[in-house]
N, C-alpha and C positions, 0 to 999 in steps of 0.2 A: 654528499654521500655519507653513509654511515658505515660502521664496522660490523653491522649485523650480518650473520652468515646468510648465504643465499638459500632460500627454501628449495627443497627438492623439486617442487612443482614449477619452479622458475628457472631450472637449468636450461641452458641454450637449446639442447636437443629437444626437450619437452616443449619449450615455447615454440620452436620451429614447427613441430608436429601440430600443436594446437592452432597456431595462426594459419598454417596451410589448410587445416580442416575447416577453419572459419572463412576461408576464401580470400584472405587479405595478404597472402604470401605465396609467391609462385616458386620458381626454382631457387630463389635466394634462401639464405638461412640466417638464423640468429647467430651472430658471432660472439657477442658479449652481453652480459646482463649485470647490472649493478643495483644494489639496494640504495635508493635515494633517501627513503625515510621509512620508518616502521614504528608502529605503536599498537598497543593492545587496548581494546574496549572491554566492556563487561562480558561480551559474548564471543568476540572474535579477534583476530589479528589482521591488521591492515598494513600492507606493504606496498610502497610505491616503487616501481621498477623503471630503470632507465635502460633502453634496449638499443643495441647497435647491430647492424646487419653486414653480411658479405653481399655486395651488390647494391643496386639502387634501392630496391624494396620500396617503391613509391607509395604503396598502400600500407606498408607495415607501420604500425603505431610506434612512435618514439618513446612513449612511456605507457605503462600499464598499472592497474591496481590489482594486486593479488589479495584476495580475502580468504582467510583460512580459519579453521577452528583453533581454539586454545588447547594445548596439549592436555591440560588437567581436565578438560571436558570431553575428551575423546573416549567415551566408555558407554556401556549399554544403558546407563541411566540418563544420558543426555544425547538426544538425536538432533539438536539444533544444527542448522545448516542443511540438513537433508531436504527440508521443505523448500528452502530457497534455491537449492540446486535444481530441484524438480521444476520450479517456476522458470528459472533461466533456461533450462534445457528443453522443456516441453511447451512452455506457454509464451515466453517473451518473443521467441522467434516467429510466432504466428500473429503477433499483435501489430497494430499500426506502428510505423517507425517513430523514433524519438519520443517515447514515453518512459523508457528506462535506459540506463547506460547499456551500451552494447556488451554482450557477453561473448567472449571468444572461446571459453572452455568452462565446463561445469562438471565436477566429479565428486561423487560420494562413495566411499568404500564401506560396504556392509559388514566386513569383518573387522577392520581397524577403527571404524567410525571416523576416519579422516575424510576431510572434504576441502574443496577449494573452488573459488570462482576466479576467473581471469577476466577482468572488466576494463571497459573503456575508461581512460583517465580524463575526467572533466574539470580538473582543477584550474586549468588556464581559461576555460570558457564559462564556467558555472560557479555558483556559490550557494551556500545555505543562507537564507535571508537574514536570520538573526541568531543571537546566542540564546540558548534556553535560560530562563523561561519567558523572555520578551517576545510578544507576538509580532508578526510582520505587519507592515502597513496595509491599509485596505487595498491599495493598488497591487501590491505583491500578493496579497491573499486572493484577489480576483484572478490573477494569472494562475495561481495554484488550483482554484476551484474550477476554472474553465478546463484545464488539463484533466482534472479528475472526472469531470462530466464526460469528456471525450473517451476516457478509458472505460468508465462504466457503460457508456453507450455501445462501445465496441463489443462487449461481452453480454449484453442484455439478452436474457433468455436464449443464449446460444445453445444449440442442440447438443453440443459436446459436454455441457456442464453436468457433472455427476455421472458421466458415461466414460469419456476418455480424459476429461479434465476435472480434477477434484472429485470429492465424494460428498454425498449427502450425509448429514448427521443421523444417528439412530433415532427413529421416531418414538422410541420407548421413553421411559421415565428415568433411565439410569443417570443421565447427565444432571437432571434436575435434583435427583436424590443426592448425588455427589456434591452439588452446590449447596444443598441444604445442610449436609454434614459439615462442609467447610465453614459455613456461616456459624453453626453452633460452636465450633472450635474457636473461630474468630471472636465471637461474642463473649465466650468464657474468658478468653485471654484479655479482652478489653475491659471487662467488668463494667463499673459505673462510668468509665470514660466513653462508653458508647451510649449516647442519649436514648431515652425511651422512644423519642420520635424517629430517630434513625433506625432503631431496632424494629419498630413497627413497619417502616418502609421496606426493609429487607423481608420481613415476614409476609407482608402483603405481596411482594414480588414473587416469593416462593409459592404462595397459595394460588396465585394467578398464572404461574409459569406454564402450565399445560395449555391454558387458553391462549396465552401470548405466543407460545411456540407454534400454534396452529397456522399462523401466517407463514412462518418459515416452511413448514411441512407441506404447504400447498405447492411448493416448488415453482411458483409463478412469479413473474417480474423479478427475477434474480439476476445477479451479475457476479463478477469476481471482485472481491474486496482486497484492498491492501492489507488491512487488519491491524496495522500499526501506524495509522494515518495522521500522525502529528506533523506539523509544518517543518520540523527539523529532519524529516526523512525525505525532503524534496530539494532538488537542485534547481535553482533559478538561473537563467542565462544572465551573464554580466551585462549583455546588451539589452537595455530596457525595451527596445523595439522588437525583440525576438520573443516568440512564443514557444521556444524549445525547452519546455519544462520537463524534468526527468524525476521519476519516483525511484527510490532505492530502498534497500533493506526489506526484502520480500519474504522473510521467514514465517510471517504470520498470515499469509494470504489464505483466502477461503472463499467459498460460495455463500452469499448471503444477500440481505437487503442493502441497497446502496446507502441508505441513511446511516448505517452503522459507521461508515467512514466519515461522513459529515459531522456526526455527533462527536466522534473521537477527535476530530480536528478542532472543533470549536468548543463544544460543551465541556469536555474533560480537561482542556489545556489552557483555555483563555479565562482570565478573570472576568467576573460578571459584567462590569461596566463596559469593558471593551467588547464583549460578546453582544451586549444589548445594542451597541452602536453599529456593529458590523454585520450581524448575522442576517438581517433582513435583505440588505442589498446583495450579499453574497449568495443567499439561497435563491433569490430572484435570478441572479446571473447564472447560477448553476442550472436552474430550470430551463432558461432560454437555450443554453448551450447543449443541454441534454436533448431537448426537443430537436434542435437544429442538427446535431450529430446523428440522431436516430433517423430523421427525415432523409438525410443524405444517403443513408444505407438501406432505405426501404426498396423492396422490389415485390411486385405482385399485388393483387387487389386486397389481400388480407393482411398486408404488412401493418405492424403495430406502430402507432404514434405513442412514444413513451411519454408519460407524464409523471412528475414527481409525486403528485398526490395519490396516484394509483398505487405506487409502491408502498406507501406508508399509511394510507387511510386519510380521509379528508377531515379537516376541521371546519365546522360550519360557522365558527366565530369569526366575525370580521374585525371586531375590536377597534373600529375606526381606522383600520389600515387601508391603504390603497390596494386594490386587488388587481394583480396582473394576470390576465386570463389567456389561455391558449385553447383553441378549438381543435379537437381531434379531426384528423382527415376523414376518418370513417366513424359514423355514429353520431357526430355532432355534439357530443357532451363537452361541457366546458369545465375546466379544472383551474384551481387557483394555486399560484406559486406561493402566495403569502401564507397558505395553510401550513407550510413547512416550518414556520417559526415555532409553532407550538411543539412540533416534533423535537427540534433541537433543544428548546428550552426545557422540555420535559426530561431530556437526558441529563441536564445539568444537575439534577438532584442526586446523581450518582456521586458517590462520595468523590533524561534528557539524553536526550540522545546525543551521542557523538556522531560525527559524520561517518557514514559507512558502518554503522553498528551491525 
């Protein structure tokens, strides 16, 4: 135990109300709460609570994670936490079980900018695979990629996307213009430390931005993304036989193309040699799981067989690689999982997280 003061959101009466609202506490009540550990990350405060009850409280959790905002960030210029609260409150509860830590309470105050999440404590059953920046083993990466495929499939082209869940980005040029302005400031600051080749890459990206964004603005073959999908935002079960993988830190979630999460996981965070050795087998495994998960959810004659290549565009280059193909249930077209390698490798040209950040 620590000498840290008990946060207001963790007071016994408030925890009692929250746990009753979540359906894990009946007539019993929280008798005592103690701060077992507390620490601050760059963006939040993480407090582990030990809970005691009056009565048996068979379903009441004996420990909880309270995630709150940092006092110095609770102002109008910083709305971090609000997005994650919305995810936990409005989305996580409707998802397949065991993809995120269970959330018992999620609150954000529009006047004070204070927020908190009361989360399931997974410390005894789960762990982060490695310490940043060391990548996980291929076996652990495969467990992660399978869970991510299941999550993406669960929300693929869901009718609620952009309606009651999330919003679509403005189809205008405002975001592209803002990015171009940021690049000018960045390039001026870097001076000759930014090579001409990299400068041209950025300039080409900006010039082609409107064309590249057309894929997104079609609003087809979309899903919910984690948005901060590195491997240190994933809890793996300590039991190697378990598939109970959990994703956490959802403050950057959004609607977009599934490949963004995969590129973020591998291309942006793994050193090139490791990525070259791992990405093909992982993308093939992702594709298989995505198709399987989508197939199990299909109903009706016009249900979609999800394919990775349809999301991202096909690469006709075989490059001597073995092609793993899957035939759509309707239409008979064949798609290749190996074509995803070029997608992820292409993202690598783009120029750590604490647990529970």
